[in-house]
C-alpha distance (Angstrom), angle and dihedral (degrees) to the residues before:
residue distance angle dihedral
X1 . . .
X2 3.80 . .
X3 3.85 117.5 .
X4 3.80 115.7 -93.4
X5 3.82 115.0 -110.4
X6 3.79 98.8 162.5
X7 3.77 133.4 34.7
X8 3.75 135.8 177.9
X9 3.79 114.0 -135.3
X10 3.80 112.0 -140.0
X11 3.81 93.4 -135.2
X12 3.80 140.4 87.9
X13 3.84 88.5 -157.1
X14 3.82 108.3 116.3
X15 3.81 91.4 -162.9
X16 3.81 92.0 56.6
X17 3.80 92.1 45.7
X18 3.78 91.6 51.6
X19 3.82 93.3 47.8
X20 3.79 95.1 47.8
X21 3.80 93.5 45.6
X22 3.82 88.9 51.1
X23 3.82 90.5 50.8
X24 3.81 92.9 49.5
X25 3.79 92.3 43.1
X26 3.79 116.0 -172.0
X27 3.81 93.2 -28.9
X28 3.79 91.1 99.4
X29 3.77 142.5 -2.8
X30 3.79 115.5 -109.0
X31 3.78 115.4 -155.7
X32 3.81 127.0 -171.4
X33 3.77 119.9 -114.4
X34 3.82 83.8 -131.5
X35 3.82 87.1 79.1
X36 3.79 88.6 65.9
X37 3.80 106.4 29.0
X38 3.77 140.0 1.7
X39 3.83 92.2 -156.1
X40 3.80 113.7 105.7
X41 3.83 117.1 -150.4
X42 3.78 116.2 -119.3
X43 3.79 108.4 -99.6
X44 3.79 98.7 -135.4
X45 3.83 97.1 155.2
X46 3.79 121.1 113.1
X47 3.79 94.4 -141.6
X48 3.79 139.7 43.2
X49 3.83 89.7 -109.4
X50 3.83 94.1 51.7
X51 3.77 92.1 50.0
X52 3.82 93.0 46.2
X53 3.82 90.1 54.4
X54 3.84 92.0 48.0
X55 3.81 90.8 51.0
X56 3.81 94.5 44.2
X57 3.82 92.9 51.6
X58 3.80 91.4 48.1
X59 3.84 92.8 49.4
X60 3.83 91.5 48.8
X61 3.81 89.9 48.5
X62 3.82 95.8 52.3
X63 3.81 96.2 39.2
X64 3.80 104.7 35.2
X65 3.83 87.0 -135.7
X66 3.80 133.0 108.7
X67 3.80 105.9 -86.5
X68 3.78 136.6 -146.1
X69 3.77 120.9 -161.6
X70 3.75 127.0 -169.9
X71 3.78 118.4 -161.6
X72 3.73 108.7 -176.1
X73 3.73 141.5 156.4
X74 3.76 149.2 140.6
X75 3.79 124.4 -74.2
X76 3.81 113.7 -164.2
X77 3.81 117.5 -161.2
X78 3.83 96.3 -147.1
X79 3.83 90.2 52.5
X80 3.81 95.3 51.2
X81 3.79 91.8 -104.9
X82 3.83 96.5 -45.3
X83 2.96 138.9 174.3
X84 3.85 82.1 32.4
X85 3.80 114.8 136.8
X86 3.81 88.6 4.0
X87 3.85 93.7 57.3
X88 3.84 95.6 117.2
X89 3.81 91.7 45.2
X90 3.82 98.3 37.0
X91 3.83 93.5 120.7
X92 3.80 93.7 39.3
X93 3.83 96.8 -86.8
X94 3.80 94.3 -54.4
X95 3.85 93.0 132.2
X96 3.79 140.5 -108.2
X97 3.82 98.2 -51.7
X98 3.81 91.8 51.8
X99 3.82 91.8 46.6
X100 3.79 91.0 50.8
X101 3.81 92.1 47.7
X102 3.80 91.3 50.3
X103 3.82 91.4 49.4
X104 3.80 92.6 50.5
X105 3.79 89.7 48.4
X106 3.82 91.6 50.5
X107 3.81 90.4 51.7
X108 3.80 97.3 44.4
X109 3.82 109.1 140.4
X110 3.81 93.6 10.0
X111 3.84 108.2 131.4
X112 3.83 123.1 -127.0
X113 3.77 95.1 -103.4
X114 3.81 90.3 59.1
X115 3.83 95.7 45.7
X116 3.82 96.2 84.9
X117 3.80 115.2 145.0
X118 3.76 141.9 159.6
X119 3.73 134.9 -147.6
X120 3.82 109.9 -131.7
X121 3.80 126.7 -157.7
X122 3.80 124.8 -173.4
X123 3.80 115.9 -173.2
X124 3.80 122.3 -164.4
X125 3.80 122.1 -173.9
X126 3.79 121.8 -170.4
X127 3.79 124.4 -176.8
X128 3.81 89.6 -150.8
X129 3.83 137.3 -3.1
X130 3.80 95.3 -89.5
X131 3.80 96.7 38.9
X132 3.86 104.9 150.9
X133 3.82 91.7 -158.7
X134 3.81 110.0 52.2
X135 3.78 113.7 -177.4
X136 3.83 108.0 -120.9
X137 3.78 126.9 -165.6
X138 3.81 131.2 169.4
X139 3.78 131.9 -160.3
X140 3.81 127.7 -169.5
X141 3.81 125.0 -164.4
X142 3.85 114.0 -169.8
X143 3.79 121.7 -151.1
X144 3.80 142.8 121.7
X145 3.80 137.0 -94.2
X146 3.80 115.9 -109.3
X147 3.81 124.6 -140.0
X148 3.80 92.1 -122.2
X149 3.81 137.8 16.4
X150 3.80 118.9 -85.8
X151 3.80 128.4 -175.0
X152 3.78 140.4 21.0
X153 3.84 104.8 -120.5
X154 3.78 131.0 86.6
X155 3.78 127.2 21.2
X156 3.83 140.4 -107.3
X157 3.79 114.0 25.9
X158 3.84 94.4 -12.2
X159 3.88 93.9 113.2
X160 3.81 91.0 56.1
X161 3.81 98.7 42.6
X162 3.82 114.8 95.0
X163 3.82 113.4 -152.9
X164 3.85 107.4 -152.7
X165 3.80 96.7 -163.5
X166 3.79 91.4 52.7
X167 3.82 98.3 38.0
X168 3.79 93.4 -132.9
X169 3.78 142.7 72.1
X170 3.78 121.1 -78.1
X171 3.81 87.6 -111.8
X172 3.81 90.5 57.7
X173 3.80 93.6 55.2
X174 3.77 120.0 103.4
X175 3.82 104.0 -106.7
X176 3.80 90.7 -119.4
X177 3.80 90.8 55.3
X178 3.78 91.6 47.4
X179 3.82 89.6 51.6
X180 3.80 87.7 54.6
X181 3.83 100.6 49.7
X182 3.81 109.3 21.4
X183 3.83 128.3 109.7
X184 3.82 88.3 -103.6
X185 3.82 90.6 50.8
X186 3.82 91.0 50.6
X187 3.82 92.2 50.3
X188 3.81 91.2 44.0
X189 3.83 91.7 51.7
X190 3.81 88.2 57.3
X191 3.81 92.3 45.7
X192 3.80 93.4 50.0
X193 3.80 89.0 50.9
X194 3.82 90.1 51.1
X195 3.84 89.7 50.0
X196 3.81 92.6 46.1
X197 3.80 94.3 -118.8
X198 3.82 98.1 107.5
């Protein structure tokens, strides 16, 4: 199979596109599925991996290009893994601030030692829409949920996610550092190794 030089990312999220392009560097061009279609596929899977495959197949179908999908989210121990696959829609699609407010509300009164959480990233790469062998890679980033937002960088739940090894929230990390240690970075390291571009 010929080396990949161009991919379509199955996401309209500009933050995700920027992070993944930075991780891949100049090895390949990453385009947004938004260039080809504004229609989002229904995420009917029951896991991050299932939803990543659904999104990758849809992006390959509408673009005619190899497609990479990232399904990621936050799994909070005290909430039985919620918001999980519903992380982006946790507050009914009202956006990051509403999702963060709902999470803080759900964890009200929960002490630090019970606020463990992990960011999860599942990557699925398909060479074409009907690819029978999608490449699947997962990355986990353990941390803890803060009692209030901290930091200005990142997106999503980053301001509430305490990173023990860095001693700050994900939103306080320099973006280059986040791209080195995050769940997405961990999954991408595995993917690059599978593609022989590590």
